[in-house]
Backbone and ligand atoms as CSV (ligand in chain L), in Angstrom:
chain,resi,resn,atom,element,x,y,z
A,1,MET,N,N,-2.941,3.137,5.154
A,1,MET,CA,C,-2.600,1.845,4.545
A,1,MET,C,C,-2.478,0.806,5.420
A,2,PHE,N,N,-2.623,-0.488,4.916
A,2,PHE,CA,C,-2.503,-1.649,5.807
A,2,PHE,C,C,-1.271,-2.430,5.532
A,3,VAL,N,N,-0.404,-1.959,4.807
A,3,VAL,CA,C,0.824,-2.753,4.425
A,3,VAL,C,C,2.118,-1.983,4.628
A,4,PHE,N,N,3.220,-2.504,4.764
A,4,PHE,CA,C,4.651,-1.732,4.855
A,4,PHE,C,C,5.555,-2.809,4.386
A,5,LYS,N,N,6.803,-2.088,4.524
A,5,LYS,CA,C,7.903,-2.880,4.096
A,5,LYS,C,C,9.138,-2.358,4.842
A,6,VAL,N,N,10.170,-3.244,5.097
A,6,VAL,CA,C,11.280,-2.705,6.002
A,6,VAL,C,C,12.582,-2.798,5.071
A,7,LYS,N,N,12.441,-3.051,3.945
A,7,LYS,CA,C,13.868,-3.092,3.104
A,7,LYS,C,C,13.437,-2.415,1.702
A,8,LYS,N,N,14.144,-1.429,1.367
A,8,LYS,CA,C,14.013,-0.627,0.078
A,8,LYS,C,C,14.641,-1.524,-0.974
A,9,GLY,N,N,14.116,-1.290,-2.187
A,9,GLY,CA,C,14.614,-1.907,-3.437
A,9,GLY,C,C,14.291,-3.386,-3.678
A,10,ILE,N,N,13.504,-3.957,-2.736
A,10,ILE,CA,C,12.931,-5.267,-3.061
A,10,ILE,C,C,11.479,-5.295,-3.088
A,11,ASN,N,N,10.868,-6.342,-3.700
A,11,ASN,CA,C,9.363,-6.424,-3.650
A,11,ASN,C,C,8.934,-7.022,-2.506
A,12,GLN,N,N,8.649,-6.130,-1.450
A,12,GLN,CA,C,8.183,-6.778,-0.076
A,12,GLN,C,C,7.051,-6.068,0.399
A,13,VAL,N,N,5.950,-6.736,0.670
A,13,VAL,CA,C,4.748,-6.108,1.236
A,13,VAL,C,C,4.355,-6.985,2.414
A,14,ILE,N,N,4.360,-6.206,3.627
A,14,ILE,CA,C,3.929,-6.919,4.798
A,14,ILE,C,C,2.709,-6.359,5.249
A,15,LYS,N,N,1.847,-7.216,5.804
A,15,LYS,CA,C,0.596,-6.852,6.245
A,15,LYS,C,C,0.616,-6.108,7.531
A,16,VAL,N,N,-0.028,-5.045,7.904
A,16,VAL,CA,C,0.156,-4.423,9.309
A,16,VAL,C,C,-0.337,-5.091,10.203
A,17,SER,N,N,0.508,-5.383,11.115
A,17,SER,CA,C,-0.121,-5.962,12.520
A,17,SER,C,C,0.981,-5.888,13.484
A,18,GLU,N,N,0.697,-5.776,14.667
A,18,GLU,CA,C,1.816,-5.575,15.801
A,18,GLU,C,C,2.952,-6.640,15.748
A,19,ARG,N,N,2.368,-7.902,15.490
A,19,ARG,CA,C,3.290,-8.952,15.579
A,19,ARG,C,C,4.215,-8.865,14.248
A,20,ASN,N,N,3.536,-8.608,13.072
A,20,ASN,CA,C,4.453,-8.581,11.886
A,20,ASN,C,C,5.401,-7.405,11.994
A,21,PHE,N,N,5.000,-6.363,12.524
A,21,PHE,CA,C,6.019,-5.243,12.806
A,21,PHE,C,C,7.152,-5.432,13.688
A,22,VAL,N,N,6.737,-6.111,14.811
A,22,VAL,CA,C,7.850,-6.571,15.689
A,22,VAL,C,C,8.771,-7.543,15.041
A,23,ASP,N,N,8.221,-8.675,14.411
A,23,ASP,CA,C,9.165,-9.510,13.879
A,23,ASP,C,C,9.980,-8.829,12.715
A,24,ALA,N,N,9.445,-7.966,11.833
A,24,ALA,CA,C,10.028,-7.452,10.697
A,24,ALA,C,C,11.198,-6.436,11.233
A,25,THR,N,N,10.990,-5.851,12.298
A,25,THR,CA,C,11.956,-4.598,12.689
A,25,THR,C,C,12.690,-5.108,13.824
A,26,ARG,N,N,12.329,-6.082,14.548
A,26,ARG,CA,C,13.069,-6.636,15.819
A,26,ARG,C,C,13.294,-5.530,16.706
A,27,ARG,N,N,12.309,-4.537,16.700
A,27,ARG,CA,C,12.291,-3.378,17.633
A,27,ARG,C,C,13.508,-2.486,17.627
A,28,GLU,N,N,14.187,-2.585,16.458
A,28,GLU,CA,C,15.396,-1.860,16.308
A,28,GLU,C,C,15.364,-0.518,15.692
A,29,GLU,N,N,16.264,0.459,15.763
A,29,GLU,CA,C,16.606,1.617,15.030
A,29,GLU,C,C,16.576,1.236,13.649
A,30,PRO,N,N,16.413,2.048,12.694
A,30,PRO,CA,C,15.592,3.334,12.764
A,30,PRO,C,C,14.003,3.141,12.861
A,31,PHE,N,N,13.583,1.842,13.048
A,31,PHE,CA,C,12.150,1.650,12.974
A,31,PHE,C,C,11.531,2.085,14.182
A,32,TYR,N,N,12.352,1.923,15.282
A,32,TYR,CA,C,11.789,2.329,16.549
A,32,TYR,C,C,12.559,3.538,16.957
A,33,GLN,N,N,12.073,4.789,17.253
A,33,GLN,CA,C,12.753,5.964,17.607
A,33,GLN,C,C,11.916,6.660,18.621
A,34,THR,N,N,12.790,7.461,19.420
A,34,THR,CA,C,12.063,8.403,20.265
A,34,THR,C,C,12.404,9.754,20.102
A,35,ILE,N,N,11.332,10.200,19.694
A,35,ILE,CA,C,11.336,11.844,19.080
A,35,ILE,C,C,10.681,12.768,20.254
A,36,ASN,N,N,11.316,13.843,20.748
A,36,ASN,CA,C,10.646,14.535,21.801
A,36,ASN,C,C,10.066,13.758,22.771
A,37,GLY,N,N,10.640,12.650,23.402
A,37,GLY,CA,C,10.046,11.868,24.327
A,37,GLY,C,C,8.996,11.026,23.993
A,38,LYS,N,N,8.621,10.986,22.690
A,38,LYS,CA,C,7.631,10.148,22.264
A,38,LYS,C,C,8.039,8.973,21.412
A,39,LYS,N,N,7.632,7.712,21.724
A,39,LYS,CA,C,7.968,6.683,20.875
A,39,LYS,C,C,7.329,6.646,19.571
A,40,ARG,N,N,8.187,6.278,18.459
A,40,ARG,CA,C,7.590,6.407,17.167
A,40,ARG,C,C,7.980,5.187,16.366
A,41,HIS,N,N,7.054,4.760,15.510
A,41,HIS,CA,C,7.301,3.558,14.951
A,41,HIS,C,C,7.355,3.843,13.459
A,42,TYR,N,N,8.414,3.452,12.716
A,42,TYR,CA,C,8.524,3.667,11.272
A,42,TYR,C,C,8.728,2.425,10.390
A,43,ALA,N,N,8.381,2.735,9.283
A,43,ALA,CA,C,8.735,1.676,8.146
A,43,ALA,C,C,8.802,2.498,6.852
A,44,TYR,N,N,8.692,1.413,5.711
A,44,TYR,CA,C,8.596,2.116,4.368
A,44,TYR,C,C,7.415,1.779,3.779
A,45,CYS,N,N,6.787,2.649,2.885
A,45,CYS,CA,C,5.778,2.460,1.946
A,45,CYS,C,C,6.278,1.395,1.038
A,46,PRO,N,N,5.327,0.186,0.803
A,46,PRO,CA,C,5.859,-0.898,-0.134
A,46,PRO,C,C,5.938,-0.348,-1.724
A,47,ALA,N,N,5.154,0.760,-2.016
A,47,ALA,CA,C,5.116,1.117,-3.262
A,47,ALA,C,C,6.138,2.230,-3.554
A,48,CYS,N,N,6.090,3.369,-2.836
A,48,CYS,CA,C,6.769,4.516,-3.158
A,48,CYS,C,C,8.103,4.534,-2.323
A,49,GLU,N,N,8.139,3.702,-1.265
A,49,GLU,CA,C,9.422,3.584,-0.555
A,49,GLU,C,C,9.776,4.738,0.277
A,50,ASN,N,N,8.853,5.792,0.433
A,50,ASN,CA,C,8.930,6.827,1.273
A,50,ASN,C,C,8.749,6.280,2.826
A,51,PRO,N,N,9.216,7.151,3.941
A,51,PRO,CA,C,8.982,6.452,5.074
A,51,PRO,C,C,7.442,6.633,5.544
A,52,VAL,N,N,7.009,5.733,6.267
A,52,VAL,CA,C,5.550,5.705,6.721
A,52,VAL,C,C,5.791,5.551,8.324
A,53,MET,N,N,4.647,6.022,8.964
A,53,MET,CA,C,4.722,5.942,10.476
A,53,MET,C,C,3.478,5.034,10.807
A,54,LEU,N,N,3.807,4.074,11.693
A,54,LEU,CA,C,2.918,3.040,12.112
A,54,LEU,C,C,2.029,3.873,13.197
A,55,ILE,N,N,0.619,3.773,13.029
A,55,ILE,CA,C,-0.211,4.378,13.830
A,55,ILE,C,C,-0.874,3.357,14.687
A,56,HIS,N,N,-1.029,3.634,16.057
A,56,HIS,CA,C,-1.874,2.547,17.025
A,56,HIS,C,C,-1.060,1.267,16.984
A,57,VAL,N,N,0.203,1.337,17.226
A,57,VAL,CA,C,1.051,0.078,17.235
A,57,VAL,C,C,0.664,-0.810,18.389
A,58,HIS,N,N,0.507,-0.231,19.576
A,58,HIS,CA,C,0.068,-1.102,20.788
A,58,HIS,C,C,-1.377,-1.259,21.067
A,59,VAL,N,N,-2.099,-1.017,20.016
A,59,VAL,CA,C,-3.553,-1.205,20.176
A,59,VAL,C,C,-4.152,-2.489,19.660
A,60,ASP,N,N,-4.824,-3.221,20.553
A,60,ASP,CA,C,-5.541,-4.510,20.137
A,60,ASP,C,C,-6.670,-4.204,19.310
A,61,ASN,N,N,-6.572,-4.492,18.249
A,61,ASN,CA,C,-7.771,-4.309,17.231
A,61,ASN,C,C,-8.030,-2.891,16.943
A,62,GLN,N,N,-8.906,-2.301,17.768
A,62,GLN,CA,C,-9.379,-1.000,17.374
A,62,GLN,C,C,-9.593,-0.034,18.712
A,63,VAL,N,N,-9.254,1.357,18.402
A,63,VAL,CA,C,-9.788,2.238,19.390
A,63,VAL,C,C,-10.635,3.196,18.800
A,64,VAL,N,N,-11.301,4.012,19.549
A,64,VAL,CA,C,-12.211,4.974,19.148
A,64,VAL,C,C,-11.870,6.493,19.416
A,65,ASP,N,N,-11.806,7.182,18.508
A,65,ASP,CA,C,-11.284,8.520,18.466
A,65,ASP,C,C,-12.429,9.326,19.085
A,66,GLU,N,N,-12.012,10.810,19.288
A,66,GLU,CA,C,-12.972,11.607,19.676
A,66,GLU,C,C,-14.316,11.805,18.929
A,67,ASP,N,N,-14.092,11.675,17.479
A,67,ASP,CA,C,-15.231,11.668,16.645
A,67,ASP,C,C,-16.058,10.222,16.514
A,68,GLN,N,N,-15.645,9.381,17.464
A,68,GLN,CA,C,-16.236,8.124,17.413
A,68,GLN,C,C,-15.870,7.170,16.242
A,69,ARG,N,N,-14.688,7.635,15.689
A,69,ARG,CA,C,-14.285,6.761,14.531
A,69,ARG,C,C,-13.364,5.751,15.061
A,70,THR,N,N,-13.480,4.574,14.489
A,70,THR,CA,C,-12.650,3.356,14.947
A,70,THR,C,C,-11.573,3.447,14.178
A,71,LEU,N,N,-10.367,3.315,14.685
A,71,LEU,CA,C,-9.091,3.479,13.923
A,71,LEU,C,C,-8.033,2.200,14.262
A,72,PRO,N,N,-8.130,1.345,13.356
A,72,PRO,CA,C,-7.298,0.165,13.641
A,72,PRO,C,C,-5.766,0.540,13.413
A,73,MET,N,N,-4.948,-0.309,13.693
A,73,MET,CA,C,-3.531,-0.057,13.364
A,73,MET,C,C,-3.394,0.115,11.902
A,74,HIS,N,N,-2.477,1.084,11.413
A,74,HIS,CA,C,-2.349,1.409,10.032
A,74,HIS,C,C,-1.120,2.054,9.954
A,75,ALA,N,N,-0.643,2.361,8.688
A,75,ALA,CA,C,0.505,3.080,8.291
A,75,ALA,C,C,0.189,4.330,7.568
A,76,LYS,N,N,0.997,5.370,7.761
A,76,LYS,CA,C,0.680,6.603,7.125
A,76,LYS,C,C,1.980,7.157,6.500
A,77,HIS,N,N,1.960,7.725,5.370
A,77,HIS,CA,C,3.036,8.197,4.616
A,77,HIS,C,C,3.692,9.377,5.657
A,78,VAL,N,N,4.862,9.541,5.752
A,78,VAL,CA,C,5.584,10.726,6.436
A,78,VAL,C,C,6.052,11.532,5.237
A,79,LYS,N,N,5.619,12.859,5.117
A,79,LYS,CA,C,5.900,13.600,3.996
A,79,LYS,C,C,7.098,14.530,4.513
A,80,SER,N,N,8.144,13.897,4.924
A,80,SER,CA,C,9.403,14.626,5.287
A,80,SER,C,C,10.449,13.481,5.461
A,81,ASP,N,N,11.681,13.949,5.606
A,81,ASP,CA,C,12.896,13.113,5.820
A,81,ASP,C,C,12.642,12.625,7.249
A,82,VAL,N,N,13.016,11.403,7.386
A,82,VAL,CA,C,13.084,10.747,8.782
A,82,VAL,C,C,14.457,10.266,9.008
A,83,PRO,N,N,15.125,10.723,10.162
A,83,PRO,CA,C,16.549,10.255,10.423
A,83,PRO,C,C,16.621,8.777,10.445
A,84,GLY,N,N,17.779,8.356,9.609
A,84,GLY,CA,C,17.968,6.839,9.583
A,84,GLY,C,C,17.102,6.165,8.484
A,85,LEU,N,N,16.075,6.738,8.123
A,85,LEU,CA,C,15.155,6.114,7.250
A,85,LEU,C,C,15.380,6.550,5.738
A,86,GLY,N,N,15.723,7.844,5.668
A,86,GLY,CA,C,16.022,8.241,4.345
A,86,GLY,C,C,15.313,9.496,3.916
A,87,LYS,N,N,15.461,9.921,2.757
A,87,LYS,CA,C,14.887,11.321,2.222
A,87,LYS,C,C,13.563,11.129,1.835
A,88,TYR,N,N,12.656,12.039,1.965
A,88,TYR,CA,C,11.211,11.969,1.341
A,88,TYR,C,C,11.334,12.279,-0.074
A,89,ASN,N,N,10.763,11.351,-0.819
A,89,ASN,CA,C,10.652,11.677,-2.270
A,89,ASN,C,C,9.239,12.148,-2.750
A,90,GLN,N,N,9.142,13.315,-3.137
A,90,GLN,CA,C,7.814,13.834,-3.567
A,90,GLN,C,C,7.156,13.083,-4.858
A,91,ALA,N,N,8.166,13.007,-5.706
A,91,ALA,CA,C,7.850,12.615,-6.954
A,91,ALA,C,C,7.333,11.025,-6.872
A,92,ALA,N,N,7.907,10.272,-6.062
A,92,ALA,CA,C,7.503,8.869,-5.745
A,92,ALA,C,C,6.040,8.960,-5.152
A,93,TYR,N,N,6.019,9.883,-4.059
A,93,TYR,CA,C,4.713,9.791,-3.471
A,93,TYR,C,C,3.507,10.223,-4.358
A,94,ASP,N,N,3.934,11.108,-5.381
A,94,ASP,CA,C,2.758,11.587,-6.365
A,94,ASP,C,C,2.188,10.371,-7.088
A,95,THR,N,N,2.992,9.411,-7.313
A,95,THR,CA,C,2.636,8.396,-8.171
A,95,THR,C,C,2.248,7.010,-7.397
A,96,CYS,N,N,2.211,7.058,-5.979
A,96,CYS,CA,C,2.056,6.168,-5.131
A,96,CYS,C,C,0.600,5.755,-5.188
A,97,PRO,N,N,0.410,4.345,-5.249
A,97,PRO,CA,C,-1.154,4.059,-5.203
A,97,PRO,C,C,-1.783,3.994,-3.751
A,98,TYR,N,N,-0.771,4.142,-2.781
A,98,TYR,CA,C,-1.428,4.253,-1.425
A,98,TYR,C,C,-1.445,5.690,-0.985
A,99,ALA,N,N,-1.155,6.506,-1.767
A,99,ALA,CA,C,-1.107,8.005,-1.325
A,99,ALA,C,C,-2.400,8.621,-1.318
A,100,ASN,N,N,-2.670,9.825,-0.846
A,100,ASN,CA,C,-3.839,10.443,-0.813
A,100,ASN,C,C,-4.573,10.276,-2.212
A,101,PRO,N,N,-5.745,9.830,-2.164
A,101,PRO,CA,C,-6.383,9.437,-3.586
A,101,PRO,C,C,-6.388,10.848,-4.388
A,102,SER,N,N,-6.480,11.975,-3.793
A,102,SER,CA,C,-6.649,13.079,-4.586
A,102,SER,C,C,-5.363,13.338,-5.562
A,103,SER,N,N,-4.149,12.869,-5.051
A,103,SER,CA,C,-2.970,12.951,-5.817
A,103,SER,C,C,-2.773,11.668,-6.576
A,104,SER,N,N,-2.981,10.482,-5.854
A,104,SER,CA,C,-2.528,9.242,-6.767
A,104,SER,C,C,-3.527,8.866,-7.779
A,105,THR,N,N,-4.721,9.404,-7.682
A,105,THR,CA,C,-5.687,9.067,-8.773
A,105,THR,C,C,-5.856,10.069,-9.678
A,106,SER,N,N,-5.087,11.093,-9.647
A,106,SER,CA,C,-4.925,12.050,-10.601
A,106,SER,C,C,-4.890,11.217,-12.000
A,107,LYS,N,N,-5.252,11.920,-12.930
A,107,LYS,CA,C,-5.424,11.137,-14.087
A,107,LYS,C,C,-4.150,11.339,-14.950
A,108,LYS,N,N,-3.043,11.194,-14.269
A,108,LYS,CA,C,-1.865,11.169,-14.892
A,108,LYS,C,C,-1.680,9.854,-15.589
A,109,ARG,N,N,-1.574,9.860,-16.934
A,109,ARG,CA,C,-1.727,8.762,-17.892
A,109,ARG,C,C,-0.304,8.533,-18.540
A,110,ARG,N,N,0.083,7.309,-18.924
A,110,ARG,CA,C,1.204,7.055,-19.645
A,110,ARG,C,C,0.745,6.895,-21.106
A,111,GLU,N,N,1.752,6.984,-21.991
A,111,GLU,CA,C,1.374,6.635,-23.392
A,111,GLU,C,C,1.278,5.262,-23.445
A,112,GLN,N,N,0.328,4.794,-24.437
A,112,GLN,CA,C,0.275,3.251,-24.635
A,112,GLN,C,C,1.570,2.847,-25.381
A,113,GLY,N,N,2.121,1.698,-24.782
A,113,GLY,CA,C,3.356,1.208,-25.466
A,113,GLY,C,C,3.914,0.083,-24.788
A,114,ALA,N,N,5.125,-0.064,-24.745
A,114,ALA,CA,C,5.700,-1.434,-24.231
A,114,ALA,C,C,5.283,-1.504,-22.813
A,115,VAL,N,N,5.436,-0.438,-21.960
A,115,VAL,CA,C,5.141,-0.676,-20.549
A,115,VAL,C,C,3.744,-1.083,-20.349
A,116,SER,N,N,2.810,-0.235,-20.882
A,116,SER,CA,C,1.309,-0.535,-20.749
A,116,SER,C,C,0.982,-1.797,-21.269
A,117,ASP,N,N,1.499,-2.277,-22.410
A,117,ASP,CA,C,1.227,-3.431,-23.050
A,117,ASP,C,C,1.657,-4.690,-22.245
A,118,GLU,N,N,2.746,-4.533,-21.523
A,118,GLU,CA,C,3.242,-5.544,-20.624
A,118,GLU,C,C,2.390,-5.801,-19.532
A,119,LEU,N,N,1.948,-4.655,-19.000
A,119,LEU,CA,C,1.016,-4.647,-17.734
A,119,LEU,C,C,-0.152,-5.418,-18.114
A,120,LEU,N,N,-0.768,-4.934,-19.220
A,120,LEU,CA,C,-2.107,-5.449,-19.708
A,120,LEU,C,C,-1.933,-7.071,-20.004
A,121,TRP,N,N,-0.709,-7.366,-20.532
A,121,TRP,CA,C,-0.523,-8.848,-20.775
A,121,TRP,C,C,-0.430,-9.603,-19.442
A,122,LEU,N,N,0.202,-9.061,-18.373
A,122,LEU,CA,C,0.287,-9.522,-17.024
A,122,LEU,C,C,-1.066,-9.962,-16.566
A,123,VAL,N,N,-1.882,-8.833,-16.667
A,123,VAL,CA,C,-3.215,-8.883,-16.019
A,123,VAL,C,C,-3.966,-10.094,-16.662
A,124,LYS,N,N,-3.877,-10.128,-17.895
A,124,LYS,CA,C,-4.647,-11.140,-18.697
A,124,LYS,C,C,-3.956,-12.665,-18.660
A,125,THR,N,N,-2.666,-12.644,-18.475
A,125,THR,CA,C,-2.110,-13.953,-18.554
A,125,THR,C,C,-2.043,-14.735,-17.167
A,126,PHE,N,N,-1.829,-13.719,-16.145
A,126,PHE,CA,C,-1.442,-14.341,-14.817
A,126,PHE,C,C,-2.538,-13.759,-13.760
A,127,PRO,N,N,-3.637,-13.917,-14.044
A,127,PRO,CA,C,-4.765,-13.494,-12.994
A,127,PRO,C,C,-4.673,-14.137,-11.681
A,128,ASP,N,N,-4.236,-15.411,-11.870
A,128,ASP,CA,C,-4.224,-16.267,-10.557
A,128,ASP,C,C,-3.022,-15.805,-9.784
A,129,ALA,N,N,-1.765,-15.508,-10.294
A,129,ALA,CA,C,-0.766,-14.989,-9.548
A,129,ALA,C,C,-1.193,-13.588,-8.845
A,130,ILE,N,N,-1.813,-12.712,-9.425
A,130,ILE,CA,C,-2.309,-11.527,-8.855
A,130,ILE,C,C,-3.214,-11.761,-7.560
A,131,ASP,N,N,-4.096,-12.866,-7.815
A,131,ASP,CA,C,-4.980,-13.300,-6.706
A,131,ASP,C,C,-4.189,-13.688,-5.600
A,132,ILE,N,N,-3.177,-14.556,-5.816
A,132,ILE,CA,C,-2.376,-15.367,-4.679
A,132,ILE,C,C,-1.521,-14.144,-4.019
A,133,ILE,N,N,-1.074,-13.171,-4.753
A,133,ILE,CA,C,-0.332,-12.125,-4.151
A,133,ILE,C,C,-1.135,-11.269,-3.089
A,134,ILE,N,N,-2.338,-11.099,-3.603
A,134,ILE,CA,C,-3.255,-10.075,-2.746
A,134,ILE,C,C,-3.712,-10.993,-1.542
A,135,ARG,N,N,-3.803,-12.364,-1.700
A,135,ARG,CA,C,-4.211,-13.269,-0.470
A,135,ARG,C,C,-3.201,-13.180,0.465
A,136,ARG,N,N,-1.974,-13.418,-0.060
A,136,ARG,CA,C,-0.777,-13.577,0.740
A,136,ARG,C,C,-0.242,-12.459,1.447
A,137,ASP,N,N,-0.116,-11.309,0.597
A,137,ASP,CA,C,0.442,-10.050,1.192
A,137,ASP,C,C,-0.520,-9.151,1.832
A,138,VAL,N,N,-1.608,-8.988,1.471
A,138,VAL,CA,C,-2.672,-8.140,1.863
A,138,VAL,C,C,-3.619,-8.741,2.773
A,139,GLY,N,N,-3.870,-9.971,2.567
A,139,GLY,CA,C,-4.527,-10.837,3.536
A,139,GLY,C,C,-6.104,-10.720,3.159
A,140,ILE,N,N,-6.325,-10.435,2.071
A,140,ILE,CA,C,-7.657,-10.278,1.502
A,140,ILE,C,C,-7.865,-11.504,0.641
A,141,ALA,N,N,-8.954,-12.385,0.993
A,141,ALA,CA,C,-9.325,-13.347,-0.104
A,141,ALA,C,C,-10.605,-12.784,-0.713
A,142,ALA,N,N,-10.317,-12.462,-1.848
A,142,ALA,CA,C,-11.362,-11.913,-2.597
A,142,ALA,C,C,-12.277,-13.169,-3.151
A,143,SER,N,N,-13.571,-12.886,-2.960
A,143,SER,CA,C,-14.452,-14.078,-3.710
A,143,SER,C,C,-14.175,-13.879,-5.202
A,144,GLU,N,N,-14.468,-14.985,-5.868
A,144,GLU,CA,C,-14.381,-15.152,-7.315
A,144,GLU,C,C,-15.063,-13.993,-7.830
A,145,LYS,N,N,-16.277,-13.607,-7.469
A,145,LYS,CA,C,-16.979,-12.523,-7.980
A,145,LYS,C,C,-16.271,-11.273,-7.811
A,146,LEU,N,N,-15.750,-11.008,-6.747
A,146,LEU,CA,C,-15.077,-9.734,-6.415
A,146,LEU,C,C,-13.772,-9.757,-7.259
A,147,PHE,N,N,-13.152,-10.738,-7.340
A,147,PHE,CA,C,-11.819,-10.780,-8.056
A,147,PHE,C,C,-12.114,-10.465,-9.505
A,148,LEU,N,N,-13.199,-10.918,-10.061
A,148,LEU,CA,C,-13.572,-10.900,-11.363
A,148,LEU,C,C,-13.848,-9.372,-11.611
A,149,ALA,N,N,-14.561,-8.793,-10.598
A,149,ALA,CA,C,-14.990,-7.437,-10.645
A,149,ALA,C,C,-13.745,-6.523,-10.572
A,150,MET,N,N,-12.625,-6.895,-9.721
A,150,MET,CA,C,-11.483,-6.102,-10.026
A,150,MET,C,C,-10.842,-6.006,-11.238
A,151,LEU,N,N,-10.763,-7.299,-11.921
A,151,LEU,CA,C,-9.999,-7.190,-13.272
A,151,LEU,C,C,-10.869,-6.570,-14.290
A,152,THR,N,N,-12.183,-6.629,-14.112
A,152,THR,CA,C,-12.919,-6.183,-15.195
A,152,THR,C,C,-12.879,-4.662,-15.043
A,153,ASN,N,N,-12.722,-4.189,-13.665
A,153,ASN,CA,C,-12.781,-2.789,-13.474
A,153,ASN,C,C,-11.322,-2.264,-13.920
A,154,PHE,N,N,-10.298,-2.980,-13.838
A,154,PHE,CA,C,-8.891,-2.566,-14.234
A,154,PHE,C,C,-8.959,-2.416,-15.628
A,155,LYS,N,N,-9.750,-3.439,-16.361
A,155,LYS,CA,C,-9.493,-3.282,-17.819
A,155,LYS,C,C,-10.427,-2.163,-18.203
A,156,GLU,N,N,-11.666,-1.976,-17.682
A,156,GLU,CA,C,-12.616,-0.750,-18.146
A,156,GLU,C,C,-11.867,0.468,-17.902
A,157,GLU,N,N,-11.172,0.729,-16.674
A,157,GLU,CA,C,-10.631,1.991,-16.560
A,157,GLU,C,C,-9.136,2.090,-17.035
A,158,GLU,N,N,-8.810,1.033,-17.860
A,158,GLU,CA,C,-7.310,1.055,-18.477
A,158,GLU,C,C,-6.343,1.402,-17.540
A,159,GLY,N,N,-6.412,0.521,-16.383
A,159,GLY,CA,C,-5.428,0.666,-15.207
A,159,GLY,C,C,-4.017,0.777,-15.676
A,160,HIS,N,N,-3.738,0.019,-16.721
A,160,HIS,CA,C,-2.396,-0.093,-17.276
A,160,HIS,C,C,-1.754,1.159,-17.854
A,161,LEU,N,N,-2.748,2.094,-18.220
A,161,LEU,CA,C,-2.404,3.309,-18.675
A,161,LEU,C,C,-2.206,4.441,-17.616
A,162,TYR,N,N,-2.378,4.061,-16.330
A,162,TYR,CA,C,-2.142,4.997,-15.134
A,162,TYR,C,C,-0.743,5.008,-14.911
A,163,ARG,N,N,-0.069,6.127,-14.806
A,163,ARG,CA,C,1.347,6.128,-14.666
A,163,ARG,C,C,1.858,5.632,-13.301
A,164,TYR,N,N,0.989,5.558,-12.303
A,164,TYR,CA,C,1.425,5.025,-10.950
A,164,TYR,C,C,1.291,3.482,-11.049
A,165,VAL,N,N,0.707,2.942,-11.909
A,165,VAL,CA,C,0.587,1.615,-11.851
A,165,VAL,C,C,1.936,0.945,-12.468
A,166,SER,N,N,2.516,0.062,-11.820
A,166,SER,CA,C,3.818,-0.409,-12.234
A,166,SER,C,C,3.978,-1.881,-12.054
A,167,LYS,N,N,4.922,-2.540,-12.442
A,167,LYS,CA,C,4.982,-4.040,-12.348
A,167,LYS,C,C,4.906,-4.579,-10.816
A,168,PRO,N,N,5.776,-4.017,-10.131
A,168,PRO,CA,C,5.652,-4.329,-8.641
A,168,PRO,C,C,4.406,-4.093,-7.752
A,169,ASN,N,N,3.628,-3.085,-8.298
A,169,ASN,CA,C,2.488,-2.702,-7.366
A,169,ASN,C,C,1.207,-3.189,-8.256
A,170,LEU,N,N,1.353,-3.934,-9.410
A,170,LEU,CA,C,0.141,-4.159,-10.158
A,170,LEU,C,C,-0.932,-4.967,-9.387
A,171,PRO,N,N,-0.505,-5.930,-8.554
A,171,PRO,CA,C,-1.631,-6.603,-7.703
A,171,PRO,C,C,-2.420,-5.800,-7.001
A,172,TYR,N,N,-1.613,-4.750,-6.207
A,172,TYR,CA,C,-2.165,-3.754,-5.352
A,172,TYR,C,C,-2.990,-2.684,-5.944
A,173,SER,N,N,-2.304,-2.336,-7.133
A,173,SER,CA,C,-3.143,-1.194,-7.643
A,173,SER,C,C,-4.282,-1.662,-8.434
A,174,SER,N,N,-4.397,-2.970,-8.766
A,174,SER,CA,C,-5.610,-3.307,-9.513
A,174,SER,C,C,-6.780,-3.435,-8.408
A,175,MET,N,N,-6.191,-3.838,-7.291
A,175,MET,CA,C,-7.088,-3.872,-6.108
A,175,MET,C,C,-7.708,-2.469,-5.728
A,176,TYR,N,N,-6.651,-1.612,-5.687
A,176,TYR,CA,C,-7.036,-0.255,-5.304
A,176,TYR,C,C,-8.058,0.378,-6.109
A,177,ARG,N,N,-7.999,0.028,-7.410
A,177,ARG,CA,C,-8.843,0.615,-8.457
A,177,ARG,C,C,-10.258,0.408,-8.230
A,178,THR,N,N,-10.501,-0.649,-7.639
A,178,THR,CA,C,-11.734,-1.306,-7.342
A,178,THR,C,C,-12.410,-0.778,-6.131
A,179,LYS,N,N,-13.625,-0.427,-6.158
A,179,LYS,CA,C,-14.240,0.214,-4.932
A,179,LYS,C,C,-14.840,-1.053,-4.332
A,180,LEU,N,N,-14.151,-1.494,-3.199
A,180,LEU,CA,C,-14.491,-2.771,-2.584
A,180,LEU,C,C,-15.446,-2.323,-1.355
A,181,SER,N,N,-16.137,-3.277,-0.938
A,181,SER,CA,C,-17.124,-2.850,0.278
A,181,SER,C,C,-17.007,-3.781,1.479
A,182,GLY,N,N,-17.695,-3.370,2.481
A,182,GLY,CA,C,-17.617,-4.239,3.627
A,182,GLY,C,C,-16.343,-4.584,4.185
A,183,SER,N,N,-16.225,-5.827,4.598
A,183,SER,CA,C,-14.907,-6.145,5.197
A,183,SER,C,C,-13.833,-6.179,4.253
A,184,ALA,N,N,-13.839,-6.300,3.111
A,184,ALA,CA,C,-12.831,-6.203,2.155
A,184,ALA,C,C,-12.262,-4.814,1.857
A,185,LYS,N,N,-12.816,-3.780,2.405
A,185,LYS,CA,C,-12.438,-2.430,2.095
A,185,LYS,C,C,-10.907,-2.118,2.329
A,186,ILE,N,N,-10.324,-1.511,1.376
A,186,ILE,CA,C,-9.025,-1.154,1.480
A,186,ILE,C,C,-8.964,0.378,1.751
A,187,GLN,N,N,-8.258,0.598,2.914
A,187,GLN,CA,C,-8.099,2.045,3.311
A,187,GLN,C,C,-6.784,2.497,2.878
A,188,THR,N,N,-6.749,3.705,2.280
A,188,THR,CA,C,-5.509,4.301,2.035
A,188,THR,C,C,-5.178,5.554,2.767
A,189,SER,N,N,-4.026,5.862,2.882
A,189,SER,CA,C,-3.717,7.039,3.637
A,189,SER,C,C,-2.339,7.713,3.306
L,1,ZN,ZN,ZN,3.725,5.344,-0.899
């Protein structure tokens, strides 16, 4: 994923970049740790609040791995407890929109009711707010066409009925549900 947060219990989404990470953590523990002689960089997942590890922190732009894949700096869920950061929560991970697609897109549905009605109402009533949050926090300026496609897709897939879709992650999950292409591609891990 390309977002993280450093404080639990608040609606915070920071775009992954070395500068943002240094600014947010001030290079302090528990975000900076040395484990078995190796420097590690941690934060929290903005959605499920489990620990995430920042990969390729000191790499400008991209590196190429053995398989010739380019790997930009990103964050990855840590599926275990991290000292100083807290306990790993499997249930939260299972409903995380940034988690492994095989689990997060599992067709776990909620019953139609107050929660889903409110989500749908938010999407219909405040599409501009969702657009602004995506631009501000994720750094993606969706074209009008793409943004419309996202909303249409959300409606058609009945995104409001997915259990992992919640009020705090609504902008990101509506984006996640859409198959974006080219430079606007969202990677999850
Ligand atoms: Zn997560």
